Every structure is written in structure tokens, then in C-alpha cells.
N, C-alpha and C positions, 0 to 999 in steps of 0.2 A: 549571465543570470539564468536561473531555473525557475520556471513558472509552474505552479501547481493549481489545479482546479478541484474544488471539493464542492459537489453539487448539493450534498446533504450534510452540512457540518453538524456538530453536536458538542454540547457540554458533556464531557465524559466524567461521570460520577462513579468513583471506584470505592468499593467498600471491602475491606479484608475481614473475614469472619473469624470468630474465635474457634469455631469447630466446623466440620463439614456441614454444608447446606442441608437442612432438615425440612423437606417439603411438608407443609401443613403444620409445622411446629414453630417455635419461637427461635429466632436466630439473633445472635449478638455480634455487634461490630467492634472489632479491635481498633481500626483506624479507617478514615475515609478521606477522599481527596477529590476536588474538582479540577479539571484541566480542559483546555480548548482542544477538541478532537475532530475527527473526520480524517480519512486516510491522507488526503493531500495536505491538510494542515499539519499532520504528524510528520510527513516527509519534509515539508518546508522548515519545521522547527529543528529537525536534526541537521538539515543542510546549513541553516544559518549558524547553528552552534559549531559546525565544522568549518566555518569561515567562507562559505559559498554564498554569493548574493542570491537570495530566493524571494519570491513573492507569491503569497497565497491568495488566490481568487476564490470567493465564496459569496453566496447570496445570504443576506441577513438584514433585518431592520437596522437603521443607522445607529440607534442607541441601545441595541441589544447588549446585554452583559457579555455575551460571547465576544463582541467586537473589542471590548475593553480587555478581556482575558487574552486575546490574541496580541494586542498592543503590548500588554505586560510581558508576553513571552518573547518579545523582541523580533517578531517576524513582520516585515512590511506586508500590508494586505491591500487588496483592491476589493472593496465591499460593494456588491451589486444589491441595490435596494430591493427588498423582498417583503411580502406581507406575512405576518405570523412570526412568532418567536422561534429562535433556533431550538431544536429539540434537545432533550436531556436523556442520555443513554446511561443505564445503570449496569455496572459490572460487579458481580459478587465473586470474590476469590476465597476459596477454601484455603486452609493452612498448607495443603499439599500442592497448591498451585492450580488446582482445577478451577476453571472460571466458568461462570454462568452469565451470559449477556442478555439484557432485556433492553431492546432497542425500540424507541419511539419512531413513528413513521415520518415525522417532520411535516412542515406546512406544504400546502398545495402550490406548485409552481404555476406562474401565469405566462402567457405567450410574450408579454412585454419583458418579463424578467429573462426569459430564455434568449430573446433577441439581444438584450444587453450583455448577457454572459458571452454570447458568441462574439460580439463586437469588442468587448474588453479583452478577451483572451486572444483574439486575432491581432489586436493592437500591440499587446505585450509580446506576442510570439515573434514579431519581427525583430525584437532585441534579445531574444532568448536562445540559448544553446539547446535546452530541452523544454518541452511542455509536457507535464505529467497530468493525465486525466485519471482520477482514481475515486473509488468508493461507490456506494449505491446511488441510485437516482430517486429523487423524491417523487411523490405523487404529482401527476400532471406532466411529467416529462416522458417523451417517447422513448421506448427501449432502444431505439437506434440512434440516440442522441450522440453518444460517443463515436459511433461509426460515422456519422455525418461530420462531426468535428475533425476527426482524423483526415477524412477526405478533403475538408475545407482548409486545414492548416498546412497541408503539404507544400503549398505554394510559398509559405513564409520562410522556409529554409530551416526552421527549428526541427530538431529531432523529437519524436513523439513516443511517449511511453504510456501504457494503459495498464491499470490494475483494478479490475472490477470482477463481478461474479454473476452467476445466474442469467436472467433474461438479457441484461445489457451486454454481457459477454458473449452469449450465443448470437445476438444480433450483430455484434462486431465481426465474429467469425464468419457469419453468412455473407459478409460484404468483402471478404478477402478476394483478390489482392488489392482492390481499390482502397480499402480501409485498413490495410495491414500496417500496424505501427512498427517503429524501429525497435521497440522493446516491449515485451509483455512480461509480467511478474506473477504467474499463477502459482498457487499451491497445487498439490497433486490432484485434488478434486476438480479444481478449476482448469487444470490442464486437460482433464477429461472432457469438461464442458466445451472447451475450445475445439477439441479434435473430434468430439463425438464418440468417445470411448468411456470405459468405466474408470472414473477417476479414483474411486475408493479402492479398486483393485491395484491401480498404479501406486497408491500410497502404501498399500499393504506389502506389495512386493518390494518397494524401496526400503521399508522398514526391516524386511527380511534380508536386505543386502543385494537384491536383484534390481540394478538400476537400468538394465537394458530397455525395458518397456518405457521408462520415462524418457530416455535419450531418443529412442526411435519416435515416440510421439512428438517430442519437441522438433525433431527433424522434419516431420510431416508438416508442421506449422511453418517452418522456414521455407519449405517448398511452395507454400501458398503466398509467400511475400513478407512474412514476418522477419525482422532483422535479427534480433537476439531474443532467446528465451531463457529467463532466469526462473527456475522452479524451486520454491522453497518447500521443504519436506519435514518441517518441525524438528524433532530431536534427531532424525535421520540425517540432517544436513541440507545441502542444496546442490543443484546441478545447473550448469551454465552451458548452453549450446550456442556457439557463435562462430560464423565463418567456417562451418564444417568441422570444428573442433568441439570436444565435449569435456567438461571439467566437473569434478565432484569435490566438495569441501565439507569438512566437519570442524567442530570446535571442541575444546575440553568440556566435559559435562558440566551443566549448571543446575542449580536448584530452581526449578521453574516455579515462579510466583504468580505470573499472569502472562498469557500469550497475546493479550490485546496490544496492538501496536508493533508487534515483532515483525510481521511482514512489511509494514510501512518502513520500519528501521532498516530492514535488509535492502529495500529498494533505495533508501536514501544512502546507505553505505556504498552500494554499487555506483550511484551517481557521484558521490564524493570522490571515489577512486577514479572514475572516468574523467572528472574535471581536472585531476592531476595527471592525466595522460597514461594512467596505469594499463598494463596488458590485461587480457581476460582473466588469467589465473588470479591476479592480485585484486581485480574488481570483485571476483567472487569471494575471495578471502575477506574483503571489507564487508561484503554483504552478509555473510554468515556470522562474522564477529559482532556486527551491529544488531543482527536479529537475536543472537543468543543472549547478549547483554540485556536487551530489552525484555526478553522472556524472564530474566532473573530479577526483574524489578516489579514491584507491586503496582497494581492498577494499570493505567496507561503510562507506564514508566518508559521513558525514551533515553537512549544512550547519547546524551547531549555532550559534544566535545570529546568523544571517545577516540583514543589513539589505539588503532587496531593492533599495533605491535605489542601492547600490553595484554592483549587477549588473542593470542595467535591461533589462526586457523590452519588446519592441515589440508592441503590441496593436492589432488593428483589428476593427471590426464586420463580420460577414459578412451579406450580404443574404439 
């Protein structure tokens, strides 16, 4: 079983515009869709569709519409009682795939809710192969919450993956090696946040074909105790640094309709391949295939039940 924790879940409301977004003007919607979202929920949905037992843990009122949406998506959930409704995030997608996200802050967390989250995740971790901690933290949650959880969950034997950004990510890095997870899945900018370097420059150089700075930065993280570093680089592909090996993968070009959920899908693809005992190069191939297909789908489109062999990635080892 793979357990995911989403501390700030959301109803993802996606709207595809008929023309590029006009600030201050009238914008018309061609189609819209609501889906259960939040990074960990997205990962769990892709895992479940791929035949892997997954359980999504998230805080929400018992009768919130979000809980019903998750149940209808076919993902078993552990719902931690919370005050305040689950937030609604809006994604506006231009016809060319440019996306504009408008995210609500979500309800304020209570100390009681945080204690319950810790207890529920720790209880499930004892039966899990992986525990995935992902997404932003709602108001009222200390920025080092993920760092604390990683340190606490080590004793359960589950492998730990973290996918977050900004202050929670910096707080995690500040606690290495005691809070170093088995896997991190940053994009280029987040890799910079982890290592204290210019992530925008890392992404720019990767887009120009220079992957050496990304690889070297990932290796500095492994030297601080992180197990594996999976770096997603958008249209430039992805890099995997694992056991002193580095791999780079790309996929055939796709028409980008929305990047929302692409990183979550890449992480899920990696975990799907890992569950099948795949070697590093194949895990990376599954990751980029899932991420690319997600980017080709409108809104928070997820590659549910994808066979990566039908969307083959090109993988090469980096010296």
C-alpha cells in the first residue's frame, strides 16, 4: 500500500477559455470541470488507476462535497475531521495551454487536527511501502510539519517521499540529514530552494540542454542524506539521480493543455514503476510518460490507467 497525505486538499475547478486570458476584460469559458485535487490526492488517484493499493489521507468535514468526490473517484480515503469547508481552486487554461491558477488559502488548522493527522499517518505507515507527503500547508500548520513527520515516520519502516515547495521545503532542507526523505520530487525552481541555489537558472540551463548543474545540485542533496532525487523540468524532460547514477528522459512532444497535476502524475508514475521492481531508468521513463500525458489533458487531467509503452520515453544515462 502507498499512503499519501494532502494537508490542504482542494476542489480543482478547471475552466478552458475560448481565447487567451484578457485581464480586465470579459473572458468566455468553452468547458469547465470539477475534480478532487491536492497533490497527494492526485498521486493516489493515478496509483489506484494503475492497480496499486493507495490510501489518501486529508483533513475535511465529514460531509464536505470533496469527500464524496474522492469516493466517486475510487480512491480509499482516511478523512481527518476538520473545521471549515475544503477550498476551491480555480485554473484558467488558455487555448495554447497557458494556465493561470487562483488558489484559495483553505481553512485554518487546529492543534487537535494536526495531532490526529500524525496519528492516522503513523498508523497507516506501518502497513505501507511508501508514505508520500505532498502539497502546501494550510494556515495554522508550522512550516516544519513535514520535517517533523519525516523524522517521526522513519521508525515505521515505510519509505518516505516529499513533494512540496517554498517555506515547508526550506524547513525540510534545514533539518537534513535527520529529516532527509528517501525521495524528493522537485521541479527546477524547487531544487534550488532545497539546495540554496538559483532554481530559475537551473531551469534555464536545462532548457538550453545543459543538465550538469541540475545533476550536481541533486548530488549535493544526496550527500546530505536524501535517497533519490527526481527533478521534473517541464518540456525539457526530467532527471533522476539515484545511487550515484544520473539519468535523463524526454518524451515525444505533446500539445500542452494544462500543467496542473503533471508533477503529481510524474511522481505517481515513478512509484508505479517502483512497485513493479523496475530499475531506475524505467522508473524515470514511467515518470516522464505520466507527466507528459497529464500536461496534454485539460484542467487537472490525470493519466489514469496509462500504459507507458504506448507513450514511450527516451532515456539516457548521464556521465
